[in-house]
C-alpha positions in Angstrom: 89.1 84.4 88.5 87.4 83.8 91.8 88.8 86.9 93.5 88.9 90.5 92.1 92.6 90.9 93.1 93.6 88.2 90.6 94.3 88.8 86.9 96.6 87.7 84.1 99.2 90.1 82.6 100.6 90.5 79.1 103.2 87.8 79.8 100.4 85.3 80.5 101.4 85.2 84.2 99.0 85.2 87.1 99.0 88.5 89.1 97.7 89.3 92.6 97.2 93.0 93.5 99.0 94.0 90.4 102.2 91.9 91.2 103.4 89.2 88.9 103.3 85.9 90.9 106.1 84.3 88.8 108.4 87.2 89.7 107.4 87.0 93.4 108.2 83.3 93.4 111.7 84.1 91.9 112.3 86.9 94.4 111.2 85.2 97.6 111.3 81.5 96.8 108.5 78.9 97.2 106.3 77.9 99.0 105.1 81.5 99.3 101.9 82.9 100.6 100.9 86.2 99.1 98.2 88.6 100.4 96.6 91.5 98.6 96.4 94.4 101.1 93.7 96.3 99.2 91.3 93.3 99.3 91.8 92.9 103.1 91.2 96.6 103.7 88.1 96.7 101.4 86.6 93.7 103.2 87.3 95.4 106.6 85.6 98.6 105.4 82.6 96.6 104.0 81.9 95.1 107.4 82.6 98.4 109.3 80.3 100.5 107.1 77.6 97.9 107.0 77.5 97.8 110.8 77.5 101.6 111.0 74.6 101.7 108.6 72.4 99.0 110.0 73.1 98.6 113.7 71.0 101.2 115.5 72.6 100.6 118.9 76.1 100.5 117.5 78.3 97.5 116.8 81.8 96.4 115.9 83.4 93.8 113.7 86.0 91.7 115.5 88.5 90.1 113.2 88.8 86.4 114.0 92.5 86.0 114.6 92.5 82.2 114.1 92.1 82.7 110.3 95.5 84.4 110.1 97.5 86.0 112.9 100.6 88.1 112.6 101.6 91.6 113.6 100.9 93.1 110.2 97.4 91.9 110.1 96.7 93.4 113.5 98.2 96.7 112.3 95.9 96.7 109.3 92.6 95.9 111.1 93.4 98.4 113.8 93.9 101.1 111.1 90.6 100.0 109.6 88.7 100.4 112.9 88.0 96.8 113.7 88.3 94.9 117.0 90.0 91.5 117.4 88.9 88.1 118.5 91.7 86.0 120.0 91.6 82.4 121.2 94.9 81.9 122.9 97.6 83.6 124.9 99.8 83.5 121.7 97.2 85.4 119.6 96.7 87.9 122.4 100.4 88.4 122.8 100.9 88.9 119.0 98.1 91.5 118.9 99.4 93.4 121.9 103.0 93.3 120.5 101.7 95.0 117.3 100.2 97.8 119.4 96.6 96.7 119.1 94.4 98.4 121.7 93.6 95.9 124.4 90.1 97.3 125.0 89.1 96.2 121.5 90.1 92.6 122.1 87.7 89.8 122.9 89.3 86.7 124.4 87.7 83.4 123.5 88.5 79.7 124.2 86.9 76.7 125.8 89.9 75.9 128.1 91.8 79.1 128.9 94.6 78.5 131.4 95.0 80.4 134.6 98.1 82.0 133.1 96.2 83.1 130.0 93.4 84.6 132.1 95.9 86.5 134.3 97.7 87.8 131.2 94.4 89.0 129.7 93.3 90.8 132.9 96.7 92.4 133.5 96.6 93.8 130.0 93.1 95.1 130.4 91.5 93.0 127.6 88.1 94.4 126.6 86.0 91.3 127.1 86.5 87.7 128.1 84.1 85.2 126.5 83.5 82.6 129.2 82.9 79.1 128.1 82.1 77.0 131.3 81.3 77.2 135.0 84.8 76.3 136.0 86.2 79.2 134.1 83.6 81.6 135.7 84.9 80.6 139.1 88.5 80.8 138.1 88.2 84.1 136.4 86.4 85.6 139.4 89.1 84.5 141.8 91.9 85.8 139.5 90.1 89.2 139.1 89.6 89.4 142.9 93.4 88.8 143.5 94.2 91.4 140.9 91.6 93.8 142.3 89.9 94.0 138.9 86.4 93.6 137.5 86.4 91.4 134.4 83.8 92.3 131.8 82.5 89.1 130.3 80.3 87.5 127.7 78.9 84.0 128.1 79.2 81.7 125.1 75.8 80.2 124.4 74.9 77.2 122.2 71.7 78.3 120.4 70.9 74.8 119.2 71.2 75.6 115.5 72.9 73.4 112.9 73.6 75.8 110.1 74.8 73.1 107.7 71.5 71.5 107.0 68.6 72.7 104.8 66.3 72.3 107.8 67.6 74.3 110.8 67.8 71.7 113.5 67.2 73.6 116.7 68.7 71.0 119.0 71.5 69.7 116.7 74.3 71.7 118.2 73.9 70.7 121.8 76.8 68.2 121.3 79.7 70.7 121.2 82.7 71.4 123.3 81.9 75.1 123.2 79.6 77.0 125.5 76.5 76.6 127.6 73.4 74.9 126.2 70.0 76.6 126.2 68.0 73.4 126.0 69.2 71.9 129.3 69.0 75.1 131.4 72.8 75.2 131.6 72.9 78.7 130.0 70.4 80.2 132.4 72.4 78.7 135.3 75.6 80.3 134.0 73.9 83.7 133.8 72.6 83.4 137.3 76.0 82.2 138.6 77.9 85.0 136.8 75.5 87.6 138.3 76.5 86.4 141.8 80.2 86.9 141.4 81.4 90.3 142.7 84.4 90.6 140.4 82.6 89.8 137.1 80.4 92.1 135.1 78.2 90.3 132.6 77.8 92.6 129.7 76.7 90.3 126.9 76.1 86.9 125.3 78.0 85.2 122.4 77.0 82.5 120.0 78.6 81.0 116.9 76.7 78.6 114.6 79.4 77.3 112.2 81.7 78.2 109.4 81.7 78.7 105.6 77.9 79.3 105.6 76.3 80.6 102.5 72.7 81.0 103.8 71.5 84.1 105.7 68.5 82.4 107.4 70.5 80.5 110.1 72.1 83.7 111.3 68.7 85.4 111.6 67.3 82.3 113.4 70.2 82.5 115.8 69.5 86.2 116.4 65.9 85.4 117.3 67.0 82.7 119.7 69.5 84.9 121.4 67.2 87.9 121.8 64.5 85.6 123.3 67.1 84.5 125.9 68.0 88.1 126.6 64.3 88.8 127.3 64.1 85.7 129.5 67.1 86.9 131.5 65.6 90.4 132.0 62.2 88.9 133.0 63.4 86.3 135.5 66.6 88.0 136.9 66.1 91.7 136.2 69.5 91.8 134.4 70.0 93.9 131.2 72.2 92.3 128.6 73.6 95.2 126.5 75.8 93.3 124.1 75.2 90.5 121.7 78.0 88.8 119.7 76.6 86.7 116.9 79.9 85.2 115.8 81.1 84.7 112.2 81.1 82.0 109.7 80.3 83.8 106.5 81.3 81.7 103.5 83.8 82.7 100.8 84.3 81.7 97.2 86.7 78.8 96.9 85.4 77.5 93.5 83.8 79.2 90.6 80.6 77.4 91.4 80.4 78.8 94.9 77.9 81.6 95.3 78.2 83.3 98.7 75.9 86.2 99.6 77.4 89.7 99.8 78.4 90.3 103.4 76.4 93.5 103.9 73.3 91.4 103.3 74.2 89.2 106.3 74.7 92.3 108.5 71.5 94.0 107.3 69.3 90.9 107.7 70.6 90.1 111.2 70.4 93.7 112.4 66.8 94.0 111.2 65.9 90.6 112.8 67.4 91.7 116.2 65.5 95.0 116.1 62.2 93.4 115.2 62.6 90.7 117.8 63.6 93.2 120.5 60.6 95.3 119.6 58.3 92.3 120.0 59.9 91.3 123.3 59.9 94.9 124.7 63.7 94.9 125.4 66.4 97.4 124.4 68.3 96.6 121.2 71.8 95.5 122.2 75.1 96.5 120.7 76.0 94.0 118.0 79.3 92.3 117.4 80.3 90.1 114.5 83.4 88.0 114.0 84.5 87.8 110.3 87.8 86.1 109.8 87.9 83.9 106.8 85.7 86.4 104.9 88.2 89.2 105.4 91.5 87.4 104.6 90.5 84.1 102.8 89.9 85.6 99.3 92.9 87.9 99.7 95.7 85.4 99.4 97.2 82.7 97.2 99.9 80.2 97.8 102.7 79.7 95.3 104.6 76.4 94.8 107.2 75.1 92.4 106.3 71.9 90.6 108.8 69.0 90.9 108.0 65.7 89.4 105.1 65.1 87.1 104.2 61.4 87.4 101.6 59.8 85.2 100.1 56.4 86.2 98.4 55.2 83.0 94.7 54.8 83.3 94.8 56.1 86.9 95.9 59.7 87.4 98.8 62.2 87.1 100.5 63.4 90.2 102.1 66.9 90.2 104.4 67.1 93.2 105.1 70.5 94.7 107.6 71.8 97.3 105.0 72.4 100.0 101.8 70.6 101.0 100.0 69.7 104.2 102.7 71.5 106.2 101.5 74.9 104.9 97.9 73.9 104.0 96.5 70.9 105.9 92.8 71.7 105.0 92.5 69.2 102.2 94.1 66.4 104.2 91.8 67.2 107.1 88.5 67.7 105.4 88.8 67.6 101.6 88.5 71.4 101.3 88.1 72.4 97.6 90.5 74.9 95.9 91.0 76.2 92.4 94.5 75.7 91.1 96.3 77.6 88.3 99.7 77.1 86.7 100.8 80.7 87.3 103.3 80.9 84.4 100.6 79.6 82.0 97.6 81.4 83.4 96.5 82.5 79.9 96.3 78.9 78.7 93.2 76.7 79.1 92.9 74.5 82.2 92.3 71.3 80.2 94.6 69.0 82.1 93.5 67.0 85.1 96.0 66.3 87.9 96.3 65.5 91.6 98.5 68.0 93.4 100.7 66.2 95.9 102.9 67.6 98.7 106.4 66.6 99.6 105.6 65.0 103.0 106.2 61.3 103.7 102.5 60.8 103.9 100.1 59.3 101.3 97.4 61.7 102.4 99.6 64.8 101.7 97.5 66.2 98.8 96.4 69.7 98.0 93.7 68.7 95.6 92.6 65.7 93.6 91.5 65.6 89.9 91.9 69.4 89.6 91.7 71.0 86.2 94.9 72.9 85.5 97.1 74.0 82.6 99.4 71.3 81.2 102.0 71.0 84.0 105.8 70.6 83.7 108.6 70.5 86.3 109.6 74.0 87.3 106.2 75.5 86.7 104.8 77.8 89.4 101.6 76.3 90.9 99.2 78.7 92.5 96.5 77.6 94.9 93.8 80.3 95.2 91.9 81.6 98.2 94.4 80.4 100.8 94.3 83.4 103.1 92.4 81.7 106.0 93.5 78.7 108.0 96.6 78.0 106.0 99.6 79.7 107.6 97.7 79.7 110.9 97.4 75.9 110.7 100.9 75.3 109.3 103.2 72.8 111.0 106.8 71.6 110.9 105.9 68.0 110.1 108.9 66.2 108.6 110.9 69.1 109.9 109.8 71.3 107.0 110.2 75.0 107.6 107.1 77.2 107.4 106.8 79.4 104.3 107.4 83.2 104.0 104.4 85.5 103.7 104.4 88.6 101.5 101.9 91.5 101.3 101.3 93.3 98.0 99.7 96.6 97.5 99.2 98.1 94.0 102.0 96.0 92.6 104.5 96.7 95.4 105.5 93.8 97.6 106.9 93.6 101.1 107.8 90.7 103.4 105.6 90.4 106.5 106.7 86.9 107.8 110.1 85.5 107.2 110.6 82.0 105.9 111.7 79.7 108.6 115.2 78.3 108.5 116.7 75.0 109.5 118.2 76.8 112.5 114.7 77.9 113.5 113.7 74.3 113.5 116.3 73.3 116.2 116.2 76.6 118.1 114.3 75.1 121.1 116.0 71.7 121.0 118.1 70.8 124.0 
């Protein structure tokens, strides 16, 4: 199995966190997203202890809420000593409603509204990551009206394309996020921020991509960012004390995937920052990291019930399930790979090739094509693995399909953390 929380029991059924997935499907219905709490907590601790060990000036892992946001996940990451990265008023509201400490929240976004910025400042959010000059001006005006000083980071485009074998230093200038280094835009932003009386520039932020298996791009980004910190000190006399290097650490979706251990990322980046700061004669900043997918992605599976099994001779076999792109749009969006198991036949060989189709009135509503699975039959429980990130958070009500329930398991015990939507929920806001 691609995740340590998955196994097969004596009945031949797939288990997650010691809980029988077939029994979970019967108890809660399908589609059903199931998380293993122990895996989430272990991943949180791995990041926390790695940062404590390798970051000499201190640091903090900020859980990237966009991967999966609900009250229970904020309770868990708070208990595990992490901060939170939010990208909307809704994520911020959810975190605060779960009792998450506002001072450990970093608020991102390339187009925050005035209402969102007011909400953040009134609730004393720890840091606001500013994306553009218009936001700088707006935030300063709001902070002035509220008689506050907003602590900010500036989002910088370091010019690194992490998804090529050669790290293209100018490849990422074309992005909707942040200030570009190459054009001088980033330096202008720093100078502008320094002139605003109700803003306190504490740090810089960058993010080079997602689902990255290589360590070298992260280290290259660290060098670029520390060089910019040195330039700021030299030219403006400003000391940048915080450096947020984002996230993007890859996870194992397929058996052939071979991601590095996450502590290796932290160690390499921390050593790179220290060495670079030493060469540039600047103080080592406090380091922040934003793991999201790498914390929750491997910790969950999605369970479906198979409906029709339709074989087109010489073409393919379609196995239709009671979910699809409404609870996992990632394959429809960008052909994301997943491993799939017939949960009630998990002890059998996966020697049947099928395309897993959703129930939406959309020909592109597929979860995987030509996937090796056990011989499928109507009524089987189909499990899609590693669906903990960007599945429920990207779910929709297309075709007026209710979003699924979400369950957390811990040492074989299960509890509901998000209720299944009802038809009444679908019309609740209709006039």
